[in-house]
C-alpha positions in Angstrom: -22.6 -15.0 16.0 -22.3 -16.9 12.7 -24.1 -15.6 9.6 -26.9 -17.7 8.1 -25.9 -20.0 5.2 -27.7 -17.6 2.8 -25.4 -14.8 3.9 -22.2 -16.8 3.6 -22.6 -16.5 -0.2 -22.2 -12.7 0.1 -19.5 -11.3 -2.1 -17.1 -9.1 -0.1 -14.4 -6.7 -1.2 -11.7 -6.4 1.5 -9.8 -3.2 0.8 -7.0 -3.0 3.4 -3.6 -1.5 3.0 -1.8 -3.3 5.8 -0.9 -6.9 4.7 -1.0 -8.4 8.3 -4.3 -6.7 9.0 -5.7 -7.8 5.6 -4.7 -11.4 6.4 -6.3 -11.3 9.9 -9.6 -9.9 8.5 -9.6 -12.5 5.8 -9.0 -15.3 8.4 -12.0 -14.0 10.4 -14.2 -14.0 7.4 -13.1 -17.5 6.3 -13.6 -18.8 9.8 -17.2 -17.4 9.6 -17.6 -19.3 6.3 -17.7 -16.4 4.0 -16.1 -17.7 0.8 -16.5 -14.9 -1.8 -13.7 -12.6 -0.7 -11.6 -10.4 -3.0 -8.7 -8.4 -1.6 -7.1 -5.2 -2.7 -4.5 -3.0 -1.0 -4.2 0.2 -3.1 -6.4 2.8 -4.8 -5.9 1.5 -8.4 -6.8 -2.1 -7.6 -9.8 -0.9 -5.5 -11.2 1.2 -8.4 -10.6 -1.6 -10.8 -12.2 -4.2 -8.5 -15.4 -2.2 -7.8 -15.8 -1.3 -11.5 -15.4 -4.9 -12.8 -17.2 -6.9 -10.0 -20.5 -6.6 -8.2 -19.9 -6.7 -4.5 -22.5 -6.8 -1.8 -20.2 -5.7 1.0 -17.1 -3.4 0.9 -14.8 -3.5 3.9 -12.9 -0.3 3.3 -9.7 0.7 5.2 -9.6 4.5 5.8 -5.8 4.6 5.5 -5.2 3.4 1.9 -2.8 5.8 0.3 -4.3 8.0 -2.4 -7.8 6.9 -1.5 -10.0 9.1 0.6 -12.5 6.7 2.1 -15.1 9.4 2.8 -14.9 10.8 -0.7 -15.0 7.3 -2.2 -18.1 6.5 -0.2 -19.8 9.7 -1.5 -18.8 8.8 -5.0 -20.2 5.3 -4.7 -23.5 6.6 -3.2 -23.8 9.1 -6.0 -23.9 6.2 -8.5 -21.1 7.8 -10.6 -18.7 4.9 -10.1 -20.9 2.3 -11.8 -21.3 0.4 -8.5 -24.6 -0.4 -6.8 -25.1 2.8 -4.7 -26.8 0.7 -2.0 -23.8 -1.6 -1.4 -22.9 -2.1 2.2 -19.8 -0.1 3.1 -18.1 -0.9 6.4 -15.3 1.5 7.2 -12.3 0.1 9.0 -10.6 3.1 10.7 -7.9 4.0 13.2 -9.9 7.3 13.7 -12.9 7.2 16.0 -13.2 10.9 16.9 -16.7 12.5 16.7 -15.8 14.7 13.7 -14.6 11.7 11.6 -17.6 9.6 12.5 -19.9 12.4 11.6 -18.3 12.9 8.2 -18.4 9.2 7.5 -22.0 8.9 8.5 -23.0 11.9 6.4 -21.0 10.4 3.4 -23.2 7.3 3.6 -21.0 4.7 5.4 -23.2 1.8 6.6 -21.0 0.9 9.6 -17.8 2.0 11.2 -15.4 -0.4 13.0 -12.6 1.3 14.9 -9.2 -0.4 14.8 -8.0 -2.4 16.5 -11.1 -4.5 16.8 -12.1 -8.0 17.9 -13.5 -10.6 15.5 -16.8 -10.4 17.5 -17.0 -6.6 16.9 -16.4 -7.0 13.1 -18.9 -9.8 12.8 -21.5 -8.0 14.8 -21.3 -5.0 12.4 -21.2 -7.2 9.3 -24.0 -9.5 10.3 -26.2 -6.5 11.4 -25.6 -4.8 8.0 -26.4 -8.0 6.0 -29.3 -9.4 8.1 -31.0 -6.2 9.2 -30.4 -3.7 6.4 -31.6 -0.2 7.1 -33.7 1.5 4.5 -31.8 3.2 1.7 -32.4 7.0 1.6 -32.0 9.2 -1.5 -32.6 12.9 -0.9 -31.2 16.2 -2.0 -28.7 16.3 0.8 -28.0 12.7 1.6 -27.8 9.3 -0.2 -27.1 6.2 1.9 -28.5 3.9 4.6 -30.9 5.5 7.0 -28.8 7.1 9.7 -31.2 6.1 12.5 -29.9 2.9 13.9 -32.6 2.3 16.6 -35.9 0.7 15.9 -38.8 3.0 15.9 -42.2 1.7 16.8 -44.8 2.6 14.1 -47.5 3.6 16.6 -45.3 6.2 18.4 -46.2 9.7 17.4 -43.2 12.0 16.5 -42.3 14.5 19.2 -43.9 17.9 19.2 -41.8 21.0 19.1 -40.8 22.1 22.5 -40.5 25.7 23.6 -36.7 25.6 23.9 -36.0 23.8 20.6 -35.4 27.0 18.7 -32.6 27.8 21.1 -30.6 24.8 19.8 -30.8 25.8 16.2 -27.2 27.0 16.0 -24.8 24.1 15.4 -22.3 25.3 18.0 -25.1 24.8 20.7 -25.6 21.2 19.9 -24.1 18.4 22.0 -23.7 15.0 20.3 -23.9 12.0 22.6 -23.5 8.4 21.6 -26.5 6.1 22.0 -24.6 4.2 24.7 -24.0 7.2 26.8 -25.6 6.9 30.2 
């Protein structure tokens, strides 16, 4: 799926530690006609780049030394870095365990792409984030894109409290399933 010509002008910061992987991602983006791509590979260059440029998308590797991607995302979302807090942040990560995904989601990551990934998987997440942005939420406990990824019909009434809902109030009783679970 190719992005529209309007979205090809999006400015992207590719923050990837591994030079071969950085080159591969850049090739995917260039093939898809994204032309405004800046690359960084370490924490200092990342910080300098986001402070001196206005990016619309940040592709952030979770394994850059001395750069905690989750903390950086929280910092960006707080507005303390001088970056647009609503910037699209796509986390490129070797980790895909539930705990890490939950932490990333709660930090305000827009999308997570688990490594290794196909060009189709990366482009699906990137195009979705650009062409169908979720509402940006700012509240006491969370700042970032709406964590609900499915579309909600406006005429559907919210569910009523069920008798057994109070039983699942403790976090150790909750079971987290992916949307794709059957």
